PyMOL commands that place a pseudoatom at each C-alpha (Angstrom):
pseudoatom trace, name=CA, resn=MET, resi=1, chain=A, elem=C, hetatm=0, pos=[0.087, 0.040, -0.060]
pseudoatom trace, name=CA, resn=LEU, resi=2, chain=A, elem=C, hetatm=0, pos=[1.209, 3.468, -0.827]
pseudoatom trace, name=CA, resn=LEU, resi=3, chain=A, elem=C, hetatm=0, pos=[0.300, 6.406, 1.211]
pseudoatom trace, name=CA, resn=TYR, resi=4, chain=A, elem=C, hetatm=0, pos=[0.633, 10.004, -0.211]
pseudoatom trace, name=CA, resn=LEU, resi=5, chain=A, elem=C, hetatm=0, pos=[0.555, 12.671, 2.347]
pseudoatom trace, name=CA, resn=SER, resi=6, chain=A, elem=C, hetatm=0, pos=[-0.519, 16.113, 1.287]
pseudoatom trace, name=CA, resn=ALA, resi=7, chain=A, elem=C, hetatm=0, pos=[2.025, 19.007, 1.900]
pseudoatom trace, name=CA, resn=ARG, resi=8, chain=A, elem=C, hetatm=0, pos=[-0.870, 21.365, 2.510]
pseudoatom trace, name=CA, resn=PRO, resi=9, chain=A, elem=C, hetatm=0, pos=[-2.362, 21.415, 5.919]
pseudoatom trace, name=CA, resn=GLY, resi=10, chain=A, elem=C, hetatm=0, pos=[-5.943, 20.375, 6.173]
pseudoatom trace, name=CA, resn=HIS, resi=11, chain=A, elem=C, hetatm=0, pos=[-5.934, 18.315, 2.956]
pseudoatom trace, name=CA, resn=ALA, resi=12, chain=A, elem=C, hetatm=0, pos=[-6.720, 14.601, 2.738]
pseudoatom trace, name=CA, resn=ALA, resi=13, chain=A, elem=C, hetatm=0, pos=[-4.003, 11.903, 2.451]
pseudoatom trace, name=CA, resn=THR, resi=14, chain=A, elem=C, hetatm=0, pos=[-4.425, 9.485, -0.407]
pseudoatom trace, name=CA, resn=ALA, resi=15, chain=A, elem=C, hetatm=0, pos=[-3.812, 5.770, -0.291]
pseudoatom trace, name=CA, resn=ARG, resi=16, chain=A, elem=C, hetatm=0, pos=[-3.316, 3.491, -3.156]
pseudoatom trace, name=CA, resn=HIS, resi=17, chain=A, elem=C, hetatm=0, pos=[-3.599, -0.304, -2.399]
pseudoatom trace, name=CA, resn=SER, resi=18, chain=A, elem=C, hetatm=0, pos=[-2.103, -1.975, -5.506]
pseudoatom trace, name=CA, resn=PHE, resi=19, chain=A, elem=C, hetatm=0, pos=[-1.358, -1.372, -9.189]
pseudoatom trace, name=CA, resn=THR, resi=20, chain=A, elem=C, hetatm=0, pos=[-4.328, -3.137, -10.707]
pseudoatom trace, name=CA, resn=PRO, resi=21, chain=A, elem=C, hetatm=0, pos=[-6.879, -2.179, -13.303]
pseudoatom trace, name=CA, resn=ASP, resi=22, chain=A, elem=C, hetatm=0, pos=[-9.609, -2.069, -10.575]
pseudoatom trace, name=CA, resn=GLN, resi=23, chain=A, elem=C, hetatm=0, pos=[-7.516, 0.184, -8.329]
pseudoatom trace, name=CA, resn=LEU, resi=24, chain=A, elem=C, hetatm=0, pos=[-9.398, 2.208, -5.761]
pseudoatom trace, name=CA, resn=LEU, resi=25, chain=A, elem=C, hetatm=0, pos=[-8.032, 5.572, -4.327]
pseudoatom trace, name=CA, resn=ALA, resi=26, chain=A, elem=C, hetatm=0, pos=[-9.109, 6.274, -0.756]
pseudoatom trace, name=CA, resn=TYR, resi=27, chain=A, elem=C, hetatm=0, pos=[-8.848, 9.681, 0.857]
pseudoatom trace, name=CA, resn=PHE, resi=28, chain=A, elem=C, hetatm=0, pos=[-8.193, 9.934, 4.651]
pseudoatom trace, name=CA, resn=ASP, resi=29, chain=A, elem=C, hetatm=0, pos=[-8.414, 12.791, 7.073]
pseudoatom trace, name=CA, resn=PRO, resi=30, chain=A, elem=C, hetatm=0, pos=[-4.741, 12.976, 8.289]
pseudoatom trace, name=CA, resn=ARG, resi=31, chain=A, elem=C, hetatm=0, pos=[-5.627, 13.800, 11.844]
pseudoatom trace, name=CA, resn=THR, resi=32, chain=A, elem=C, hetatm=0, pos=[-8.317, 11.150, 12.547]
pseudoatom trace, name=CA, resn=GLY, resi=33, chain=A, elem=C, hetatm=0, pos=[-7.562, 8.573, 9.977]
pseudoatom trace, name=CA, resn=ALA, resi=34, chain=A, elem=C, hetatm=0, pos=[-11.208, 8.433, 8.899]
pseudoatom trace, name=CA, resn=VAL, resi=35, chain=A, elem=C, hetatm=0, pos=[-12.051, 7.825, 5.263]
pseudoatom trace, name=CA, resn=VAL, resi=36, chain=A, elem=C, hetatm=0, pos=[-13.331, 10.982, 3.652]
pseudoatom trace, name=CA, resn=GLY, resi=37, chain=A, elem=C, hetatm=0, pos=[-13.814, 9.658, 0.214]
pseudoatom trace, name=CA, resn=SER, resi=38, chain=A, elem=C, hetatm=0, pos=[-12.888, 7.129, -2.490]
pseudoatom trace, name=CA, resn=ARG, resi=39, chain=A, elem=C, hetatm=0, pos=[-12.988, 6.763, -6.270]
pseudoatom trace, name=CA, resn=SER, resi=40, chain=A, elem=C, hetatm=0, pos=[-11.733, 4.455, -8.935]
pseudoatom trace, name=CA, resn=ARG, resi=41, chain=A, elem=C, hetatm=0, pos=[-8.314, 5.519, -10.229]
pseudoatom trace, name=CA, resn=TYR, resi=42, chain=A, elem=C, hetatm=0, pos=[-9.471, 5.001, -13.774]
pseudoatom trace, name=CA, resn=ALA, resi=43, chain=A, elem=C, hetatm=0, pos=[-12.713, 7.006, -13.624]
pseudoatom trace, name=CA, resn=GLY, resi=44, chain=A, elem=C, hetatm=0, pos=[-13.134, 9.959, -16.050]
pseudoatom trace, name=CA, resn=VAL, resi=45, chain=A, elem=C, hetatm=0, pos=[-11.508, 10.782, -19.229]
pseudoatom trace, name=CA, resn=LEU, resi=46, chain=A, elem=C, hetatm=0, pos=[-7.940, 10.853, -17.940]
pseudoatom trace, name=CA, resn=GLY, resi=47, chain=A, elem=C, hetatm=0, pos=[-8.520, 7.679, -16.138]
pseudoatom trace, name=CA, resn=LEU, resi=48, chain=A, elem=C, hetatm=0, pos=[-9.694, 6.027, -19.329]
pseudoatom trace, name=CA, resn=ALA, resi=49, chain=A, elem=C, hetatm=0, pos=[-6.596, 7.215, -21.156]
pseudoatom trace, name=CA, resn=GLU, resi=50, chain=A, elem=C, hetatm=0, pos=[-4.414, 5.929, -18.347]
pseudoatom trace, name=CA, resn=ASN, resi=51, chain=A, elem=C, hetatm=0, pos=[-6.357, 2.551, -18.409]
pseudoatom trace, name=CA, resn=PHE, resi=52, chain=A, elem=C, hetatm=0, pos=[-5.822, 2.356, -22.145]
pseudoatom trace, name=CA, resn=HIS, resi=53, chain=A, elem=C, hetatm=0, pos=[-2.154, 3.203, -21.804]
pseudoatom trace, name=CA, resn=TYR, resi=54, chain=A, elem=C, hetatm=0, pos=[-1.387, 0.504, -19.137]
pseudoatom trace, name=CA, resn=TYR, resi=55, chain=A, elem=C, hetatm=0, pos=[-3.978, -2.056, -19.709]
pseudoatom trace, name=CA, resn=LEU, resi=56, chain=A, elem=C, hetatm=0, pos=[-5.236, -1.562, -23.301]
pseudoatom trace, name=CA, resn=LEU, resi=57, chain=A, elem=C, hetatm=0, pos=[-8.702, -1.435, -21.712]
pseudoatom trace, name=CA, resn=VAL, resi=58, chain=A, elem=C, hetatm=0, pos=[-8.704, -5.326, -21.153]
pseudoatom trace, name=CA, resn=GLY, resi=59, chain=A, elem=C, hetatm=0, pos=[-7.248, -5.585, -17.689]
pseudoatom trace, name=CA, resn=GLU, resi=60, chain=A, elem=C, hetatm=0, pos=[-4.203, -7.619, -16.573]
pseudoatom trace, name=CA, resn=ARG, resi=61, chain=A, elem=C, hetatm=0, pos=[-3.813, -9.359, -19.939]
pseudoatom trace, name=CA, resn=GLY, resi=62, chain=A, elem=C, hetatm=0, pos=[-3.472, -6.025, -21.662]
pseudoatom trace, name=CA, resn=TYR, resi=63, chain=A, elem=C, hetatm=0, pos=[-0.733, -5.005, -19.180]
pseudoatom trace, name=CA, resn=ILE, resi=64, chain=A, elem=C, hetatm=0, pos=[1.231, -8.192, -20.072]
pseudoatom trace, name=CA, resn=VAL, resi=65, chain=A, elem=C, hetatm=0, pos=[0.729, -7.682, -23.737]
pseudoatom trace, name=CA, resn=ASN, resi=66, chain=A, elem=C, hetatm=0, pos=[2.037, -4.120, -23.318]
pseudoatom trace, name=CA, resn=GLY, resi=67, chain=A, elem=C, hetatm=0, pos=[5.150, -5.509, -21.477]
pseudoatom trace, name=CA, resn=VAL, resi=68, chain=A, elem=C, hetatm=0, pos=[5.889, -8.195, -23.955]
pseudoatom trace, name=CA, resn=LEU, resi=69, chain=A, elem=C, hetatm=0, pos=[5.544, -5.666, -26.881]
pseudoatom trace, name=CA, resn=ALA, resi=70, chain=A, elem=C, hetatm=0, pos=[7.906, -3.342, -25.056]
pseudoatom trace, name=CA, resn=ILE, resi=71, chain=A, elem=C, hetatm=0, pos=[10.497, -6.040, -24.767]
pseudoatom trace, name=CA, resn=ALA, resi=72, chain=A, elem=C, hetatm=0, pos=[10.017, -6.911, -28.493]
pseudoatom trace, name=CA, resn=PHE, resi=73, chain=A, elem=C, hetatm=0, pos=[10.315, -3.127, -29.380]
pseudoatom trace, name=CA, resn=LEU, resi=74, chain=A, elem=C, hetatm=0, pos=[13.579, -2.932, -27.470]
pseudoatom trace, name=CA, resn=GLY, resi=75, chain=A, elem=C, hetatm=0, pos=[14.950, -5.799, -29.547]
pseudoatom trace, name=CA, resn=ILE, resi=76, chain=A, elem=C, hetatm=0, pos=[13.874, -3.947, -32.729]
pseudoatom trace, name=CA, resn=ALA, resi=77, chain=A, elem=C, hetatm=0, pos=[15.503, -0.766, -31.696]
pseudoatom trace, name=CA, resn=LEU, resi=78, chain=A, elem=C, hetatm=0, pos=[18.792, -2.457, -30.742]
pseudoatom trace, name=CA, resn=THR, resi=79, chain=A, elem=C, hetatm=0, pos=[18.881, -4.466, -33.955]
pseudoatom trace, name=CA, resn=GLY, resi=80, chain=A, elem=C, hetatm=0, pos=[18.192, -1.216, -35.928]
pseudoatom trace, name=CA, resn=TRP, resi=81, chain=A, elem=C, hetatm=0, pos=[21.641, -0.035, -34.855]
pseudoatom trace, name=CA, resn=VAL, resi=82, chain=A, elem=C, hetatm=0, pos=[23.269, -3.349, -35.757]
pseudoatom trace, name=CA, resn=LEU, resi=83, chain=A, elem=C, hetatm=0, pos=[21.769, -3.245, -39.225]
pseudoatom trace, name=CA, resn=TRP, resi=84, chain=A, elem=C, hetatm=0, pos=[22.643, 0.427, -39.640]
pseudoatom trace, name=CA, resn=TRP, resi=85, chain=A, elem=C, hetatm=0, pos=[26.258, -0.028, -38.728]
pseudoatom trace, name=CA, resn=PRO, resi=86, chain=A, elem=C, hetatm=0, pos=[28.375, 0.654, -41.851]
pseudoatom trace, name=CA, resn=GLY, resi=87, chain=A, elem=C, hetatm=0, pos=[31.783, -0.310, -40.462]
pseudoatom trace, name=CA, resn=ILE, resi=88, chain=A, elem=C, hetatm=0, pos=[34.285, 1.722, -38.536]
pseudoatom trace, name=CA, resn=ARG, resi=89, chain=A, elem=C, hetatm=0, pos=[35.661, 3.460, -41.784]
pseudoatom trace, name=CA, resn=ARG, resi=90, chain=A, elem=C, hetatm=0, pos=[32.454, 4.671, -43.065]
pseudoatom trace, name=CA, resn=VAL, resi=91, chain=A, elem=C, hetatm=0, pos=[30.628, 5.897, -39.764]
pseudoatom trace, name=CA, resn=ILE, resi=92, chain=A, elem=C, hetatm=0, pos=[31.204, 9.589, -40.134]
pseudoatom trace, name=CA, resn=GLY, resi=93, chain=A, elem=C, hetatm=0, pos=[29.918, 9.475, -43.846]
pseudoatom trace, name=CA, resn=ALA, resi=94, chain=A, elem=C, hetatm=0, pos=[26.865, 7.510, -42.772]
pseudoatom trace, name=CA, resn=LEU, resi=95, chain=A, elem=C, hetatm=0, pos=[25.947, 10.216, -40.223]
pseudoatom trace, name=CA, resn=LYS, resi=96, chain=A, elem=C, hetatm=0, pos=[25.704, 12.939, -42.876]
pseudoatom trace, name=CA, resn=ILE, resi=97, chain=A, elem=C, hetatm=0, pos=[22.987, 14.070, -45.334]
pseudoatom trace, name=CA, resn=HIS, resi=98, chain=A, elem=C, hetatm=0, pos=[24.859, 14.212, -48.509]
pseudoatom trace, name=CA, resn=GLY, resi=99, chain=A, elem=C, hetatm=0, pos=[24.482, 17.141, -50.897]
pseudoatom trace, name=CA, resn=ILE, resi=100, chain=A, elem=C, hetatm=0, pos=[21.497, 18.715, -49.340]
pseudoatom trace, name=CA, resn=PHE, resi=101, chain=A, elem=C, hetatm=0, pos=[23.187, 22.103, -48.968]
pseudoatom trace, name=CA, resn=HIS, resi=102, chain=A, elem=C, hetatm=0, pos=[25.030, 21.960, -52.400]
pseudoatom trace, name=CA, resn=GLY, resi=103, chain=A, elem=C, hetatm=0, pos=[22.007, 22.137, -54.635]
pseudoatom trace, name=CA, resn=ARG, resi=104, chain=A, elem=C, hetatm=0, pos=[22.146, 18.476, -55.663]
pseudoatom trace, name=CA, resn=TYR, resi=105, chain=A, elem=C, hetatm=0, pos=[18.497, 17.852, -54.681]
pseudoatom trace, name=CA, resn=HIS, resi=106, chain=A, elem=C, hetatm=0, pos=[17.237, 21.237, -55.978]
pseudoatom trace, name=CA, resn=HIS, resi=107, chain=A, elem=C, hetatm=0, pos=[14.063, 20.839, -57.931]
pseudoatom trace, name=CA, resn=GLY, resi=108, chain=A, elem=C, hetatm=0, pos=[14.412, 17.119, -58.085]
pseudoatom trace, name=CA, resn=HIS, resi=109, chain=A, elem=C, hetatm=0, pos=[17.401, 17.044, -60.525]
pseudoatom trace, name=CA, resn=ARG, resi=110, chain=A, elem=C, hetatm=0, pos=[19.174, 14.467, -58.444]
pseudoatom trace, name=CA, resn=ASN, resi=111, chain=A, elem=C, hetatm=0, pos=[18.183, 11.267, -56.729]
pseudoatom trace, name=CA, resn=TRP, resi=112, chain=A, elem=C, hetatm=0, pos=[15.448, 11.867, -54.212]
pseudoatom trace, name=CA, resn=LYS, resi=113, chain=A, elem=C, hetatm=0, pos=[15.823, 8.285, -53.147]
pseudoatom trace, name=CA, resn=ARG, resi=114, chain=A, elem=C, hetatm=0, pos=[19.348, 9.131, -51.843]
pseudoatom trace, name=CA, resn=LEU, resi=115, chain=A, elem=C, hetatm=0, pos=[17.910, 12.089, -49.889]
pseudoatom trace, name=CA, resn=ASN, resi=116, chain=A, elem=C, hetatm=0, pos=[15.132, 9.892, -48.477]
pseudoatom trace, name=CA, resn=TRP, resi=117, chain=A, elem=C, hetatm=0, pos=[17.725, 7.255, -47.392]
pseudoatom trace, name=CA, resn=ASP, resi=118, chain=A, elem=C, hetatm=0, pos=[20.045, 9.802, -45.804]
pseudoatom trace, name=CA, resn=LEU, resi=119, chain=A, elem=C, hetatm=0, pos=[17.226, 11.444, -43.776]
pseudoatom trace, name=CA, resn=HIS, resi=120, chain=A, elem=C, hetatm=0, pos=[15.877, 8.022, -42.760]
pseudoatom trace, name=CA, resn=SER, resi=121, chain=A, elem=C, hetatm=0, pos=[19.161, 6.484, -41.671]
pseudoatom trace, name=CA, resn=THR, resi=122, chain=A, elem=C, hetatm=0, pos=[20.678, 9.640, -40.009]
pseudoatom trace, name=CA, resn=GLY, resi=123, chain=A, elem=C, hetatm=0, pos=[17.408, 10.513, -38.296]
pseudoatom trace, name=CA, resn=GLY, resi=124, chain=A, elem=C, hetatm=0, pos=[16.987, 6.923, -37.062]
pseudoatom trace, name=CA, resn=PHE, resi=125, chain=A, elem=C, hetatm=0, pos=[20.441, 6.819, -35.662]
pseudoatom trace, name=CA, resn=TRP, resi=126, chain=A, elem=C, hetatm=0, pos=[20.183, 10.100, -33.716]
pseudoatom trace, name=CA, resn=THR, resi=127, chain=A, elem=C, hetatm=0, pos=[16.686, 9.479, -32.414]
pseudoatom trace, name=CA, resn=ASN, resi=128, chain=A, elem=C, hetatm=0, pos=[17.449, 5.852, -31.347]
pseudoatom trace, name=CA, resn=PRO, resi=129, chain=A, elem=C, hetatm=0, pos=[19.083, 6.673, -28.024]
pseudoatom trace, name=CA, resn=ALA, resi=130, chain=A, elem=C, hetatm=0, pos=[15.930, 8.545, -26.880]
pseudoatom trace, name=CA, resn=LEU, resi=131, chain=A, elem=C, hetatm=0, pos=[13.696, 5.948, -28.143]
pseudoatom trace, name=CA, resn=ILE, resi=132, chain=A, elem=C, hetatm=0, pos=[15.809, 3.200, -26.267]
pseudoatom trace, name=CA, resn=ALA, resi=133, chain=A, elem=C, hetatm=0, pos=[15.566, 5.191, -23.097]
pseudoatom trace, name=CA, resn=VAL, resi=134, chain=A, elem=C, hetatm=0, pos=[11.827, 5.316, -23.221]
pseudoatom trace, name=CA, resn=ILE, resi=135, chain=A, elem=C, hetatm=0, pos=[11.562, 1.637, -24.043]
pseudoatom trace, name=CA, resn=VAL, resi=136, chain=A, elem=C, hetatm=0, pos=[13.917, 0.618, -21.242]
pseudoatom trace, name=CA, resn=THR, resi=137, chain=A, elem=C, hetatm=0, pos=[11.812, 2.593, -18.811]
pseudoatom trace, name=CA, resn=ALA, resi=138, chain=A, elem=C, hetatm=0, pos=[8.686, 0.759, -19.875]
pseudoatom trace, name=CA, resn=VAL, resi=139, chain=A, elem=C, hetatm=0, pos=[10.309, -2.620, -19.739]
pseudoatom trace, name=CA, resn=VAL, resi=140, chain=A, elem=C, hetatm=0, pos=[11.799, -1.992, -16.313]
pseudoatom trace, name=CA, resn=THR, resi=141, chain=A, elem=C, hetatm=0, pos=[8.338, -0.746, -15.032]
pseudoatom trace, name=CA, resn=PHE, resi=142, chain=A, elem=C, hetatm=0, pos=[6.767, -3.826, -16.406]
pseudoatom trace, name=CA, resn=LEU, resi=143, chain=A, elem=C, hetatm=0, pos=[9.241, -6.263, -14.891]
pseudoatom trace, name=CA, resn=GLU, resi=144, chain=A, elem=C, hetatm=0, pos=[9.253, -4.418, -11.486]
pseudoatom trace, name=CA, resn=ILE, resi=145, chain=A, elem=C, hetatm=0, pos=[5.458, -4.300, -11.156]
pseudoatom trace, name=CA, resn=ASN, resi=146, chain=A, elem=C, hetatm=0, pos=[4.953, -7.765, -12.610]
pseudoatom trace, name=CA, resn=ASN, resi=147, chain=A, elem=C, hetatm=0, pos=[7.439, -9.285, -9.978]
pseudoatom trace, name=CA, resn=SER, resi=148, chain=A, elem=C, hetatm=0, pos=[5.864, -7.473, -7.066]
for i in range(1, 148): cmd.bond("trace and resi %d" % i, "trace and resi %d" % (i + 1))
show_as sticks, trace
zoom trace
C-alpha cells in the first residue's frame, strides 16, 4: 500500500492499495484517519486514457501484452543499430545527409531516393538513444510491477 501525504495542511492523504486495473483510491483525514472519500483510479477521461495506456482497456492481460511488446520493441530498436552499422571506416559518412546544401537535390534534379535514405538512416541513428531510453523505462516498470 502506498500512502501519499498532502504537503498542504488540512488536505486529505491519499492511499493506493495496488497497481491493478480495478484500483481504488481512498482519501483519509490525516488527523483522525477516517475515510473521507474514495474513487476508482481510472474514472473519468484521464482515467480512461491511463487505463488504455497501461492495460489496453482489457485488464491484466493488456498489461502483459504491453510489457511483452515493449521487450520486443527494445529488440527492434537495438537491432536497428546493428543493421545500420556501416563499419568503422564509414561511420562519419553514414551520419551525414549528402548534398542537401549543395543544390544536388534542388528541384528534383538529383536522386530523391538518396535524400530519403540519408534522412531516414541519419534521423533513425540520432533518435534511437531517446527511443531506447523510453523503451527501457517501460520494460523496467513492467518487470518491476510484474514481479511484485
